[in-house]
N, C-alpha and C positions, 0 to 999 in steps of 0.2 A: 543344681542351682545355676552352674555356669551356662547350661543350655538355655534356661529360661531367661537369664539376664541377656545372653547374646541374642536370643530371639526378639526380646524386648527392644534392645538396641537397634536391631535390624528393621523392626517395624516402625520404630520412631524416625530412623533415617529415611526409610521409604516414604513415611508420611510427610516429613519436612520436605524431601524432594518433590513429592507430588504437589505439595502446597505452593513451592517456588515456582514449579512449572505452570501451575494454573494462574499464578500472579503475573507470570510473563505472557500468558495467552490473553490476558484481559486487554481490551483496547484502551488506549491512552485517553484519559479524561481532562487532562490539563497539559500545560506547557512542559513542565518538567518530566512528566511520564512519557511524553512524546519525544522530547530531546534525548532522553537516556536511551532511546531504542533505535536511533539512527545508526546504521552500520556502513562501514567502509571496507572496500576490497581494492586490490590493484592487480592488474594483469601485466606482468613484466614483458611478456611476448608481445602483446599488441600495444603496450605503452598507455595503457588506460587506467583511470581511477573511477570507481563507481561508488555512489552513495545511495543508500536506500532507507526509507522510513519504514517503520512497522506497518503492517496491513491494517486497514480500517474498513468498516462497513460503510458503504456510501449510499445505501438505500435502506430504510428502516424496514425490519422484517416484522410482519404482523401474523397473527395466529392463522394457520392455514394457507399462508403465502408460501409458494414454492420456488419463488425467484429470489435471488439475492445478488448483490453486486459489491464487490470488495474492491479497494484501491490501495495504491502505494505509490508514494512519490519517489522519483529517482533522478539522479544526475550522473551522466557519464562525461568525463573530461578526458581529453586527448590533446596534449600541449595547451594551445589557448582555445580550443574548441570546446563549447559546453552544450550538452543536449539534456534539457530538463523534460520530464514526461511524468503524466500520471497514468501509471499502469492499472488497467482494469480487468478484473475477472468476473464475468457474468455466468451465474449458475441457475439453470432453470429446467422446465419440463418441455419447452417449446424453443425453437430458434428464435432469435430476435434479429439477427443480421444487422447489427449496428453499422451504419454507413456513414454518418456525420455527427458532429458535435458542436454545439453552439454555446456561447457564454450568455450571460443575463441580458446583454445588450444586442442579442441576435447576430454577433460576429462569429463566423465559422472559425473553429479551431481545427488544426490538421489532425486528423484521426488515422493512426497506422493500424491496419487490421493484423492480428496475430493469428494464433492457432484457433481452430473450431473442432471440437471433439464432441462425439456422443458415446455414451455408455449405458448399458443396461444392468439392472440388478432385480431379479424376480420380474415383476410386472412393471417396474418403474423405468423410465428413461430419463437420463440427465444429460443436459446439454452444457458444455463448457465453452465460452467464447473469450478470448483474450485480445485486448487492444491497448493501444498507447495514444494518449491525448498529448501531442507536443505541445509545450509550453515555453514561453520566453521568461528570462530571469525577471525583467521589469514588471511583467504581468504577475508574476508570483509575489514579488515585493508589494505590489499593490493589493493583492489577494491576501496577504499577511495581515492587513488591517480590516478587510471586508469579508474574507472567505471566498470560496468558489462556489457558484451556482452554474451547473453545466447541464445542458439538456443533450441527452444522447438519443438520436433518431434512427431507428432500424425500420426494416421492411415490415416485421411483424409486431414491433413494440417500440415505444418511446419510454425513456427514464429520465427523471430529474435527479442529479446527484449534488449532494452538498459536502463541502470539506470545510471544517471550522477554522478560523484564522489562526488559533493557537497552534494547530497542527503544521500549517505552512510555515508560520514563523519559527517554530522550533526546528524544522528541517533546515531551513536557511541559515539559522544561527549555528546549528551544528556543522554544517558544511563550512560556513565561514570560519569558525574556530579551528576546525581541522586544517583548512588551507593555510591560514595564518601561522599556526604552530607547527605543522609538519613540512610544508613545501615552500615556505617564504625563504628566499636566498638570505643567507646571513653574511 
């Protein structure tokens, strides 16, 4: 009887843990769910603080579509210097070679190219391209009302990405709250 009860409790615990993990993996759909997932780390050696949002899908995935683009807002602070960025991860079957990024008004945004990797599995080839679209705080504050529409231009592919206003506002609010409560001189 004890073995059955113990096995049942273990199965219940694993099921509950699995459900909690699945809940955490869901993309945020509103301000509160995005706000609660902003993370904070410090690097005492370099003297930096880094905030990151949860990752979101920047391009809608359609049935049979092999390309997707994920994004994550980040802020790195060192002293009075702040560096805001929209980190992107492109995954597909062909290289895109993203070279430039433009906002909705055709203003070019600084694009920092990251790693480019290729991998195979069976007969499939998968490409990963990482980059960072550098953003200013005042630009993000405006985007917290309107959202972000950015066109990424590559040698082989162009993509339009959209970031919802609530996602940006929740990130900025979480950073502001953390800075005021943790690091304001008392």
